[in-house]
VOMARDO-383158 format. One record per residue (C-alpha): z, x, y. Coordinates in Angstrom, 3 decimals, always signed. Layout:
<recs>
{z: Z x: X y: Y} $
...
</recs>
This chain:
<recs>
{z: +3.916 x: -24.534 y: -4.164} $
{z: +5.166 x: -28.047 y: -4.841} $
{z: +8.561 x: -29.738 y: -5.114} $
{z: +8.631 x: -32.043 y: -8.123} $
{z: +11.694 x: -33.765 y: -9.602} $
{z: +14.015 x: -31.516 y: -7.618} $
{z: +12.354 x: -28.277 y: -8.810} $
{z: +9.823 x: -26.026 y: -7.136} $
{z: +6.591 x: -25.454 y: -9.060} $
{z: +3.930 x: -22.751 y: -8.849} $
{z: +0.678 x: -23.487 y: -10.690} $
{z: +2.548 x: -26.117 y: -12.717} $
{z: +5.407 x: -23.772 y: -13.686} $
{z: +8.822 x: -24.912 y: -12.494} $
{z: +11.977 x: -22.983 y: -11.714} $
{z: +15.371 x: -24.546 y: -12.437} $
{z: +17.194 x: -26.966 y: -10.179} $
{z: +19.920 x: -24.393 y: -9.517} $
{z: +17.326 x: -21.784 y: -8.561} $
{z: +15.657 x: -24.346 y: -6.307} $
{z: +18.950 x: -25.026 y: -4.541} $
{z: +19.628 x: -21.287 y: -4.205} $
{z: +16.187 x: -20.789 y: -2.678} $
{z: +16.748 x: -23.518 y: -0.104} $
{z: +20.100 x: -21.950 y: +0.786} $
{z: +18.365 x: -18.585 y: +1.189} $
{z: +15.865 x: -20.032 y: +3.639} $
{z: +18.616 x: -21.841 y: +5.548} $
{z: +20.652 x: -18.626 y: +5.773} $
{z: +17.717 x: -16.718 y: +7.265} $
{z: +16.894 x: -19.542 y: +9.663} $
{z: +20.461 x: -19.558 y: +10.935} $
{z: +20.831 x: -15.764 y: +10.987} $
{z: +17.712 x: -15.294 y: +13.119} $
{z: +17.853 x: -18.508 y: +15.210} $
{z: +14.692 x: -20.024 y: +13.772} $
{z: +13.093 x: -22.675 y: +15.983} $
{z: +10.846 x: -25.031 y: +13.944} $
{z: +9.106 x: -26.095 y: +17.167} $
{z: +8.391 x: -22.574 y: +18.421} $
{z: +4.982 x: -22.188 y: +20.077} $
{z: +2.709 x: -19.135 y: +19.953} $
{z: +0.288 x: -18.366 y: +22.775} $
{z: -2.069 x: -15.940 y: +21.030} $
{z: -4.868 x: -13.823 y: +22.456} $
{z: -6.822 x: -10.677 y: +21.600} $
{z: -6.667 x: -7.122 y: +22.952} $
{z: -8.186 x: -3.815 y: +21.855} $
{z: -6.082 x: -2.065 y: +19.229} $
{z: -4.779 x: +1.088 y: +20.896} $
{z: -5.259 x: +3.251 y: +17.805} $
{z: -8.019 x: +1.567 y: +15.793} $
{z: -10.348 x: +0.680 y: +18.652} $
{z: -12.402 x: +3.875 y: +18.458} $
{z: -12.300 x: +4.062 y: +14.668} $
{z: -13.138 x: +0.474 y: +13.675} $
{z: -13.719 x: -1.409 y: +16.929} $
{z: -10.432 x: -3.065 y: +15.964} $
{z: -8.794 x: -5.779 y: +18.063} $
{z: -5.160 x: -6.918 y: +17.952} $
{z: -3.946 x: -10.482 y: +17.874} $
{z: -1.048 x: -10.500 y: +20.349} $
{z: +1.489 x: -13.031 y: +21.525} $
{z: +1.621 x: -12.430 y: +25.279} $
{z: -1.449 x: -14.575 y: +25.964} $
{z: -2.903 x: -12.184 y: +28.568} $
{z: -5.890 x: -11.019 y: +26.517} $
{z: -9.198 x: -12.585 y: +25.524} $
{z: -9.437 x: -15.667 y: +23.313} $
{z: -9.884 x: -15.149 y: +19.572} $
{z: -13.518 x: -15.659 y: +18.571} $
{z: -13.926 x: -17.295 y: +15.201} $
{z: -17.642 x: -16.530 y: +14.831} $
{z: -18.262 x: -13.320 y: +12.795} $
{z: -14.532 x: -12.616 y: +12.852} $
{z: -12.211 x: -11.665 y: +10.007} $
{z: -8.429 x: -11.534 y: +10.456} $
{z: -6.571 x: -8.834 y: +8.543} $
{z: -2.841 x: -9.542 y: +8.410} $
{z: -0.383 x: -6.836 y: +7.401} $
{z: +3.104 x: -5.448 y: +7.793} $
{z: +4.640 x: -2.038 y: +7.495} $
{z: +6.600 x: -1.975 y: +4.221} $
{z: +6.129 x: +1.686 y: +3.509} $
{z: +2.561 x: +2.838 y: +4.172} $
{z: +0.758 x: +1.103 y: +1.281} $
{z: +0.287 x: -2.320 y: +2.844} $
{z: -1.012 x: -0.778 y: +6.059} $
{z: -3.449 x: +1.251 y: +3.984} $
{z: -4.758 x: -1.815 y: +2.128} $
{z: -5.243 x: -3.610 y: +5.434} $
{z: -7.213 x: -0.644 y: +6.801} $
{z: -9.507 x: -0.842 y: +3.769} $
{z: -10.118 x: -4.526 y: +4.557} $
{z: -10.800 x: -3.717 y: +8.212} $
{z: -13.192 x: -0.900 y: +7.270} $
{z: -15.129 x: -3.061 y: +4.815} $
{z: -15.316 x: -6.009 y: +7.220} $
{z: -16.671 x: -3.744 y: +9.950} $
{z: -19.243 x: -2.230 y: +7.589} $
{z: -20.388 x: -5.745 y: +6.646} $
{z: -21.015 x: -6.734 y: +10.261} $
{z: -17.790 x: -8.592 y: +11.067} $
{z: -15.362 x: -8.157 y: +13.936} $
{z: -11.964 x: -7.277 y: +12.426} $
{z: -8.803 x: -8.661 y: +14.037} $
{z: -5.452 x: -6.997 y: +13.260} $
{z: -2.401 x: -9.236 y: +12.854} $
{z: +0.695 x: -7.086 y: +12.265} $
{z: +3.743 x: -9.289 y: +11.773} $
{z: +6.001 x: -6.494 y: +12.988} $
{z: +4.226 x: -6.414 y: +16.346} $
{z: +4.787 x: -10.144 y: +16.862} $
{z: +8.103 x: -10.754 y: +18.676} $
{z: +10.244 x: -13.451 y: +17.099} $
{z: +11.269 x: -14.612 y: +13.647} $
{z: +8.665 x: -12.535 y: +11.782} $
{z: +9.880 x: -9.238 y: +13.221} $
{z: +13.545 x: -10.137 y: +12.767} $
{z: +13.275 x: -11.189 y: +9.118} $
{z: +10.906 x: -8.436 y: +7.954} $
{z: +12.793 x: -5.626 y: +9.666} $
{z: +15.953 x: -6.821 y: +7.946} $
{z: +14.232 x: -6.824 y: +4.543} $
{z: +12.464 x: -3.510 y: +5.128} $
{z: +15.697 x: -1.752 y: +6.071} $
{z: +17.223 x: -2.702 y: +2.732} $
{z: +14.084 x: -1.755 y: +0.755} $
{z: +13.874 x: +1.697 y: +2.351} $
{z: +17.583 x: +2.305 y: +1.814} $
{z: +17.440 x: +1.559 y: -1.907} $
{z: +14.233 x: +3.569 y: -2.324} $
{z: +16.024 x: +6.603 y: -0.941} $
{z: +19.128 x: +5.960 y: -3.050} $
{z: +16.956 x: +5.733 y: -6.163} $
{z: +15.671 x: +9.260 y: -5.539} $
{z: +19.154 x: +10.682 y: -4.940} $
{z: +20.964 x: +9.081 y: -7.885} $
{z: +19.075 x: +9.072 y: -11.200} $
{z: +21.450 x: +6.519 y: -12.763} $
{z: +20.719 x: +4.072 y: -9.921} $
{z: +16.991 x: +4.652 y: -10.326} $
{z: +17.106 x: +4.116 y: -14.085} $
{z: +19.516 x: +1.205 y: -14.335} $
{z: +19.081 x: -0.664 y: -11.046} $
{z: +15.909 x: +0.151 y: -9.105} $
{z: +13.582 x: +0.202 y: -12.127} $
{z: +15.037 x: -3.127 y: -13.276} $
{z: +14.569 x: -4.727 y: -9.888} $
{z: +11.013 x: -3.462 y: -9.415} $
{z: +9.763 x: -4.264 y: -12.921} $
{z: +11.898 x: -7.206 y: -14.045} $
{z: +12.821 x: -5.342 y: -17.228} $
{z: +16.624 x: -4.847 y: -17.564} $
{z: +17.626 x: -1.288 y: -18.411} $
{z: +21.294 x: -1.939 y: -19.152} $
{z: +22.929 x: -5.026 y: -20.718} $
{z: +25.369 x: -6.770 y: -18.425} $
{z: +23.894 x: -5.193 y: -15.284} $
{z: +24.001 x: -8.478 y: -13.368} $
{z: +27.728 x: -8.733 y: -13.977} $
{z: +28.269 x: -5.095 y: -13.038} $
{z: +26.625 x: -5.595 y: -9.666} $
{z: +28.151 x: -9.026 y: -9.066} $
{z: +24.800 x: -10.820 y: -9.426} $
{z: +23.535 x: -9.444 y: -6.126} $
{z: +21.043 x: -6.606 y: -6.480} $
{z: +19.299 x: -7.589 y: -9.704} $
{z: +19.489 x: -11.379 y: -9.869} $
{z: +16.083 x: -11.665 y: -8.162} $
{z: +13.783 x: -9.145 y: -9.916} $
{z: +10.323 x: -9.125 y: -8.388} $
{z: +8.594 x: -10.019 y: -11.634} $
{z: +10.160 x: -13.459 y: -12.134} $
{z: +8.824 x: -16.734 y: -10.765} $
{z: +12.064 x: -17.585 y: -8.947} $
{z: +11.473 x: -14.568 y: -6.681} $
{z: +8.002 x: -15.853 y: -5.758} $
{z: +9.532 x: -19.164 y: -4.708} $
{z: +12.273 x: -17.406 y: -2.780} $
{z: +9.742 x: -15.271 y: -0.888} $
{z: +7.531 x: -18.268 y: -0.152} $
{z: +10.439 x: -20.212 y: +1.351} $
{z: +11.288 x: -17.192 y: +3.503} $
{z: +7.656 x: -16.902 y: +4.604} $
{z: +7.589 x: -20.564 y: +5.603} $
{z: +9.541 x: -19.399 y: +8.645} $
{z: +6.290 x: -17.699 y: +9.791} $
{z: +4.148 x: -20.853 y: +9.566} $
{z: +4.162 x: -21.640 y: +13.295} $
{z: +2.462 x: -18.314 y: +13.997} $
{z: -0.301 x: -18.833 y: +11.425} $
{z: -0.623 x: -22.495 y: +12.349} $
{z: -1.852 x: -21.395 y: +15.789} $
{z: -4.916 x: -19.683 y: +14.245} $
{z: -8.136 x: -21.553 y: +13.289} $
{z: -7.223 x: -23.050 y: +9.923} $
{z: -10.511 x: -22.144 y: +8.190} $
{z: -10.998 x: -18.681 y: +9.679} $
{z: -11.376 x: -15.926 y: +7.030} $
{z: -8.146 x: -13.979 y: +6.658} $
{z: -7.328 x: -11.016 y: +4.418} $
{z: -3.665 x: -10.271 y: +3.738} $
{z: -2.152 x: -7.042 y: +2.413} $
{z: +1.335 x: -8.302 y: +1.564} $
{z: +2.485 x: -11.543 y: -0.029} $
{z: +4.586 x: -12.506 y: +3.008} $
{z: +1.438 x: -12.457 y: +5.154} $
{z: -0.353 x: -14.507 y: +2.523} $
{z: +2.474 x: -16.996 y: +2.053} $
{z: +2.925 x: -17.443 y: +5.798} $
{z: -0.802 x: -18.113 y: +6.233} $
{z: -0.863 x: -20.727 y: +3.466} $
{z: +2.353 x: -22.336 y: +4.743} $
{z: +0.756 x: -22.471 y: +8.200} $
{z: -2.182 x: -24.476 y: +6.861} $
{z: -4.837 x: -21.764 y: +6.608} $
{z: -7.393 x: -22.599 y: +3.908} $
{z: -9.484 x: -19.420 y: +3.588} $
{z: -6.857 x: -16.848 y: +2.611} $
{z: -7.624 x: -13.819 y: +0.414} $
{z: -4.680 x: -11.679 y: -0.663} $
{z: -5.639 x: -8.043 y: -1.319} $
{z: -3.073 x: -7.500 y: -4.059} $
{z: -1.191 x: -4.238 y: -4.410} $
{z: -0.037 x: -2.123 y: -7.365} $
{z: -1.107 x: -2.445 y: -10.991} $
{z: +1.992 x: -4.144 y: -12.397} $
{z: +1.815 x: -7.962 y: -12.171} $
{z: +4.836 x: -9.473 y: -10.478} $
{z: +5.267 x: -13.167 y: -9.708} $
{z: +6.188 x: -12.640 y: -6.075} $
{z: +2.613 x: -11.540 y: -5.349} $
{z: +1.198 x: -14.981 y: -6.148} $
{z: +0.631 x: -17.663 y: -3.513} $
{z: -0.672 x: -21.026 y: -4.642} $
{z: -3.383 x: -22.012 y: -2.167} $
{z: -4.831 x: -18.492 y: -1.745} $
{z: -7.453 x: -16.421 y: -3.537} $
{z: -6.104 x: -13.230 y: -5.077} $
{z: -8.131 x: -9.997 y: -5.147} $
{z: -6.786 x: -7.961 y: -8.093} $
{z: -7.575 x: -4.244 y: -8.431} $
{z: -7.661 x: -3.796 y: -12.232} $
{z: -8.601 x: -5.739 y: -15.389} $
{z: -5.115 x: -5.335 y: -16.865} $
{z: -3.622 x: -6.613 y: -13.622} $
{z: -6.000 x: -9.564 y: -13.715} $
{z: -4.919 x: -10.526 y: -17.225} $
{z: -1.235 x: -10.161 y: -16.381} $
{z: -1.530 x: -12.460 y: -13.384} $
{z: -3.854 x: -14.879 y: -15.195} $
{z: -1.300 x: -15.629 y: -17.927} $
{z: +1.732 x: -15.005 y: -15.644} $
{z: +2.843 x: -12.435 y: -18.178} $
{z: +6.596 x: -11.872 y: -18.171} $
{z: +7.161 x: -14.123 y: -15.159} $
{z: +9.595 x: -16.346 y: -17.070} $
{z: +13.098 x: -14.918 y: -17.505} $
{z: +13.391 x: -16.190 y: -21.077} $
{z: +10.048 x: -14.708 y: -22.099} $
{z: +8.241 x: -17.976 y: -22.805} $
{z: +4.504 x: -18.355 y: -22.260} $
{z: +3.617 x: -20.001 y: -18.951} $
{z: +0.759 x: -22.131 y: -17.680} $
{z: -1.999 x: -19.778 y: -16.528} $
{z: -3.200 x: -19.241 y: -12.987} $
{z: -6.538 x: -21.062 y: -12.486} $
{z: -9.585 x: -18.808 y: -12.601} $
{z: -10.713 x: -19.962 y: -9.149} $
{z: -7.515 x: -18.498 y: -7.662} $
{z: -7.794 x: -15.025 y: -9.203} $
{z: -10.580 x: -12.428 y: -8.959} $
{z: -10.997 x: -8.909 y: -10.350} $
{z: -12.457 x: -7.050 y: -7.380} $
{z: -11.785 x: -3.366 y: -7.988} $
{z: -9.790 x: -0.914 y: -5.893} $
{z: -9.206 x: -1.586 y: -2.195} $
{z: -10.774 x: +1.483 y: -0.533} $
{z: -12.202 x: +2.173 y: +2.931} $
{z: -15.985 x: +1.921 y: +3.343} $
{z: -16.375 x: +5.456 y: +4.715} $
{z: -14.630 x: +6.895 y: +1.639} $
{z: -16.660 x: +4.893 y: -0.884} $
{z: -19.944 x: +5.491 y: +0.915} $
{z: -19.480 x: +9.281 y: +0.838} $
{z: -18.127 x: +9.753 y: -2.695} $
{z: -21.111 x: +11.730 y: -3.975} $
{z: -21.222 x: +13.948 y: -0.883} $
{z: -17.505 x: +14.683 y: -0.962} $
{z: -17.354 x: +15.400 y: -4.703} $
{z: -20.358 x: +17.698 y: -4.435} $
{z: -18.553 x: +19.587 y: -1.642} $
{z: -15.430 x: +19.948 y: -3.818} $
{z: -17.431 x: +21.457 y: -6.641} $
{z: -19.306 x: +23.741 y: -4.261} $
{z: -16.008 x: +25.086 y: -2.914} $
{z: -14.711 x: +25.458 y: -6.458} $
{z: -17.711 x: +27.485 y: -7.587} $
{z: -17.500 x: +29.637 y: -4.460} $
{z: -13.827 x: +30.414 y: -5.211} $
{z: -12.705 x: +29.149 y: -1.822} $
{z: -8.984 x: +28.403 y: -1.378} $
{z: -8.191 x: +25.151 y: -3.179} $
{z: -7.210 x: +22.459 y: -0.685} $
{z: -4.107 x: +20.391 y: -1.462} $
{z: -2.918 x: +17.396 y: +0.554} $
{z: +0.712 x: +16.319 y: +0.153} $
{z: +1.646 x: +12.861 y: +1.421} $
{z: +5.166 x: +11.805 y: +2.363} $
{z: +5.737 x: +8.092 y: +1.839} $
{z: +6.910 x: +5.525 y: +4.341} $
{z: +10.367 x: +5.211 y: +2.768} $
{z: +11.001 x: +8.935 y: +3.343} $
{z: +12.225 x: +9.546 y: -0.199} $
{z: +11.751 x: +12.554 y: -2.525} $
{z: +12.699 x: +15.405 y: -0.181} $
{z: +13.923 x: +17.551 y: -3.075} $
{z: +10.503 x: +17.248 y: -4.692} $
{z: +8.649 x: +18.081 y: -1.489} $
{z: +10.858 x: +21.106 y: -0.927} $
{z: +10.049 x: +22.390 y: -4.432} $
{z: +6.311 x: +21.830 y: -3.944} $
{z: +6.263 x: +23.660 y: -0.619} $
{z: +8.335 x: +26.606 y: -1.873} $
{z: +6.040 x: +26.913 y: -4.891} $
{z: +2.909 x: +26.793 y: -2.761} $
{z: +3.920 x: +29.199 y: +0.016} $
{z: +3.078 x: +32.375 y: -1.992} $
{z: -0.236 x: +30.800 y: -3.009} $
{z: -1.030 x: +30.091 y: +0.656} $
{z: -0.135 x: +33.683 y: +1.573} $
{z: -2.467 x: +34.982 y: -1.162} $
{z: -5.231 x: +32.704 y: +0.179} $
{z: -5.437 x: +30.910 y: -3.172} $
{z: -4.756 x: +27.518 y: -1.648} $
{z: -4.668 x: +25.748 y: +1.706} $
{z: -1.770 x: +23.305 y: +1.927} $
{z: -1.809 x: +20.207 y: +4.125} $
{z: +1.329 x: +18.077 y: +4.548} $
{z: +1.071 x: +14.668 y: +6.215} $
{z: +4.461 x: +13.419 y: +7.436} $
{z: +2.944 x: +10.235 y: +8.841} $
{z: +5.015 x: +9.079 y: +11.802} $
{z: +8.366 x: +10.327 y: +10.465} $
{z: +9.666 x: +12.790 y: +13.039} $
{z: +12.954 x: +13.075 y: +11.150} $
{z: +11.029 x: +14.585 y: +8.242} $
{z: +9.539 x: +17.158 y: +10.582} $
{z: +13.026 x: +18.035 y: +11.812} $
{z: +14.026 x: +18.553 y: +8.176} $
{z: +10.885 x: +20.489 y: +7.258} $
{z: +11.244 x: +22.911 y: +10.172} $
{z: +14.635 x: +23.885 y: +8.784} $
{z: +13.163 x: +24.448 y: +5.336} $
{z: +10.343 x: +26.575 y: +6.773} $
{z: +12.461 x: +28.478 y: +9.299} $
{z: +11.428 x: +31.844 y: +7.813} $
{z: +7.744 x: +30.904 y: +7.739} $
{z: +7.170 x: +29.428 y: +11.191} $
{z: +4.319 x: +31.846 y: +11.843} $
{z: +2.364 x: +30.304 y: +8.955} $
{z: +2.418 x: +26.723 y: +10.232} $
{z: -0.552 x: +25.082 y: +11.922} $
{z: +0.477 x: +21.753 y: +13.448} $
{z: -1.737 x: +18.714 y: +13.974} $
{z: +0.182 x: +16.238 y: +16.084} $
{z: -2.587 x: +14.098 y: +17.595} $
{z: -5.344 x: +12.030 y: +16.055} $
{z: -8.122 x: +13.564 y: +18.156} $
{z: -7.082 x: +17.098 y: +17.183} $
{z: -6.757 x: +16.121 y: +13.514} $
{z: -10.203 x: +14.562 y: +13.482} $
{z: -11.740 x: +17.576 y: +15.226} $
{z: -10.134 x: +20.035 y: +12.814} $
{z: -11.005 x: +17.954 y: +9.749} $
{z: -14.645 x: +17.768 y: +10.802} $
{z: -14.679 x: +21.535 y: +11.398} $
{z: -13.789 x: +22.366 y: +7.760} $
{z: -16.312 x: +20.105 y: +6.076} $
{z: -18.720 x: +23.007 y: +5.657} $
{z: -16.517 x: +26.075 y: +6.009} $
{z: -13.446 x: +27.416 y: +4.171} $
{z: -9.916 x: +26.286 y: +5.053} $
{z: -6.746 x: +28.333 y: +4.750} $
{z: -3.101 x: +28.307 y: +5.755} $
{z: -0.247 x: +25.810 y: +5.910} $
{z: -0.893 x: +22.677 y: +7.954} $
{z: +1.574 x: +19.976 y: +9.008} $
{z: +0.447 x: +16.617 y: +10.406} $
{z: +2.713 x: +14.284 y: +12.406} $
{z: +1.876 x: +11.340 y: +14.666} $
{z: +3.586 x: +9.130 y: +17.198} $
{z: +2.355 x: +5.887 y: +15.615} $
{z: +2.019 x: +4.343 y: +12.162} $
{z: -1.709 x: +3.639 y: +12.390} $
{z: -2.745 x: +7.260 y: +12.851} $
{z: +0.008 x: +8.409 y: +10.482} $
{z: -1.538 x: +6.360 y: +7.689} $
{z: -5.202 x: +6.769 y: +8.532} $
{z: -4.936 x: +10.562 y: +8.875} $
{z: -4.428 x: +10.760 y: +5.092} $
{z: -7.578 x: +8.697 y: +4.551} $
{z: -9.574 x: +10.898 y: +6.928} $
{z: -8.260 x: +14.173 y: +5.495} $
{z: -8.873 x: +12.937 y: +1.961} $
{z: -12.621 x: +13.453 y: +2.269} $
{z: -12.244 x: +17.219 y: +2.813} $
{z: -9.438 x: +17.773 y: +0.307} $
{z: -9.833 x: +19.010 y: -3.265} $
{z: -6.586 x: +17.565 y: -4.631} $
{z: -4.052 x: +15.082 y: -3.300} $
{z: -0.415 x: +15.161 y: -4.450} $
{z: +1.138 x: +11.712 y: -4.168} $
{z: +3.437 x: +9.254 y: -5.842} $
{z: +1.425 x: +6.522 y: -7.608} $
{z: +1.568 x: +4.042 y: -4.744} $
{z: -1.546 x: +2.484 y: -3.178} $
{z: -3.026 x: +5.975 y: -2.925} $
{z: -3.324 x: +5.793 y: -6.721} $
{z: -6.448 x: +3.679 y: -6.228} $
{z: -8.301 x: +6.083 y: -3.920} $
{z: -11.367 x: +8.144 y: -4.999} $
{z: -9.980 x: +11.656 y: -4.701} $
{z: -8.677 x: +13.992 y: -7.448} $
{z: -4.925 x: +13.429 y: -7.621} $
{z: -1.731 x: +14.883 y: -9.032} $
{z: +0.745 x: +12.058 y: -9.487} $
{z: +4.313 x: +13.098 y: -8.842} $
{z: +7.260 x: +10.909 y: -9.891} $
{z: +7.174 x: +7.254 y: -8.943} $
{z: +9.600 x: +5.465 y: -6.624} $
{z: +10.230 x: +2.192 y: -8.471} $
{z: +9.020 x: +1.154 y: -11.910} $
{z: +6.164 x: -0.934 y: -10.536} $
{z: +4.368 x: +2.256 y: -9.448} $
{z: +4.191 x: +3.553 y: -13.025} $
{z: +1.146 x: +1.405 y: -13.729} $
{z: -0.756 x: +2.815 y: -10.760} $
{z: -0.500 x: +6.229 y: -12.408} $
{z: -1.653 x: +4.794 y: -15.728} $
{z: -4.671 x: +3.219 y: -14.040} $
{z: -5.657 x: +6.446 y: -12.259} $
{z: -5.225 x: +8.587 y: -15.357} $
{z: -7.252 x: +6.235 y: -17.547} $
{z: -10.240 x: +5.956 y: -15.195} $
{z: -10.207 x: +9.744 y: -14.960} $
{z: -9.597 x: +10.558 y: -11.301} $
{z: -5.956 x: +11.661 y: -11.641} $
{z: -3.336 x: +13.353 y: -13.771} $
{z: -0.767 x: +11.321 y: -15.624} $
{z: +2.513 x: +10.831 y: -13.754} $
{z: +4.392 x: +14.143 y: -13.613} $
{z: +7.931 x: +12.842 y: -13.898} $
{z: +9.773 x: +16.114 y: -13.246} $
{z: +9.450 x: +18.894 y: -10.692} $
{z: +8.394 x: +21.506 y: -13.311} $
{z: +5.644 x: +19.167 y: -14.515} $
{z: +4.380 x: +18.698 y: -10.943} $
{z: +4.345 x: +22.449 y: -10.307} $
{z: +2.534 x: +23.029 y: -13.610} $
{z: -0.188 x: +20.602 y: -12.497} $
{z: -0.528 x: +22.439 y: -9.172} $
{z: -1.004 x: +25.747 y: -10.998} $
{z: -3.589 x: +24.272 y: -13.347} $
{z: -5.547 x: +22.712 y: -10.492} $
{z: -5.392 x: +26.022 y: -8.597} $
{z: -6.297 x: +28.490 y: -11.339} $
{z: -8.606 x: +26.452 y: -13.570} $
{z: -11.760 x: +24.427 y: -12.915} $
{z: -12.008 x: +21.978 y: -15.786} $
{z: -9.737 x: +19.261 y: -14.365} $
{z: -11.319 x: +19.239 y: -10.918} $
{z: -14.792 x: +19.090 y: -12.477} $
{z: -13.757 x: +16.209 y: -14.738} $
{z: -12.041 x: +14.231 y: -11.977} $
{z: -15.040 x: +14.566 y: -9.656} $
{z: -17.464 x: +13.517 y: -12.398} $
{z: -15.346 x: +10.454 y: -13.166} $
{z: -15.072 x: +9.462 y: -9.495} $
{z: -18.859 x: +9.468 y: -9.150} $
{z: -19.243 x: +7.440 y: -12.352} $
{z: -16.534 x: +5.012 y: -11.248} $
{z: -18.399 x: +4.334 y: -8.014} $
{z: -21.572 x: +3.522 y: -9.934} $
{z: -19.827 x: +0.665 y: -11.758} $
{z: -18.035 x: -0.717 y: -8.703} $
{z: -14.471 x: +0.372 y: -9.450} $
{z: -13.834 x: +1.208 y: -5.773} $
{z: -15.489 x: -1.939 y: -4.318} $
{z: -12.367 x: -4.088 y: -3.954} $
{z: -12.338 x: -4.174 y: -0.145} $
{z: -15.982 x: -5.276 y: +0.048} $
{z: -15.414 x: -7.987 y: -2.540} $
{z: -12.314 x: -9.219 y: -0.731} $
{z: -14.407 x: -9.715 y: +2.408} $
{z: -17.029 x: -11.467 y: +0.262} $
{z: -14.401 x: -13.887 y: -1.061} $
{z: -13.245 x: -14.693 y: +2.469} $
{z: -16.645 x: -14.971 y: +4.157} $
{z: -19.183 x: -15.793 y: +1.443} $
{z: -21.304 x: -12.838 y: +2.648} $
{z: -22.352 x: -10.284 y: +0.021} $
{z: -22.100 x: -6.577 y: +0.702} $
{z: -25.432 x: -4.779 y: +0.346} $
{z: -25.143 x: -1.025 y: -0.242} $
</recs>
């Protein structure tokens, strides 16, 4: 990003002088609010990651300085934050691919780094989660405010005036929001400036990417999320790993990034790469084996296995309640086995226990990673039954448990978030934010998922179809295998390739 004639520019596209001034004021407000010190020093070192050590040989970059020094040789940094579960999941895919390609992955979680990064991001995340939940409780807010903010497409004339130019004056799609986020992320530059400037680094959120570029890092690959191009995902000075061809085109021409609708100067081709979906190595490697197992269970009339995931924002409780109530008789008749992953949200378990008060005897709990892994491995080759609830005391296992369970599931029920890109048959329930709509479109068109079921009756209909009939499961599995053969799920490998120059050999 450059400042030219009093206006910030991104790839030669300028925002207005008033927007430039507003952006500078935004950065100054955050700096003052969180006592930013431009001369702050970071004494970084490396320790084993408590949760990913045994899974990936993962090491944390920490601030206390008591660990080992960071080794640049054969190392790849993966920088992430928790903004919901999706960005953690993308980072795990990068870690998994880097490990499979012979590199030592280093985990840099901005929310584990005491200081300005934690303060600013927690403040932003609190607001994001709040409005996600509101959007699921008030349909008018979802339709007229949240969808507008998350897509950049106004749903109601005069909305800015109605909300006093606060909520919707910075839609994520427009270039001014990219500049605003970059200036915020400049507050993280001292942290990234401590790292070797040319060390390969994968990022799973634009704030990680922007902070790395602002800190002078020169080998930054952003593993981009979603399938709806939005300007705030771009960082001039980084390489961008895009998951779909339509996403690539949208970013290439900066489609819709100007508020007035004018055509913009395109992003250079050496900054943008179509890589495919960001998926863990162990999932991609075993696609044929896992799909064959699904079809074997189907033909043997074993209980159909459904995995329900509850997102990081904790929204959609009404939907989850309806799904569970609909599935309980099917579990009792041994027609399905239902698995519910609550991640690390104990408050959702408190709520769910109340909903299942009359069915406590049916519940099998999995509250530790070791027990989850042991049980998952035990049902790879034998039938599963019952109602299972998973809950963990940390985000890492809360997220990765879904990935691990996925291999032994027949169908996953999920909103079209980052899980939309994973190679497992899926029922898409209603989105949370308009940007997720295009994840459902992508999954449906490549044939590994339903279309987005926008209402509860539509979601329950899909569950019944996937339980009682075989054609959809057969089709989804066939498409997943075909998709692997043409590299659709190779995005994590190719992101590592972009950062390291080393090709993945299957």
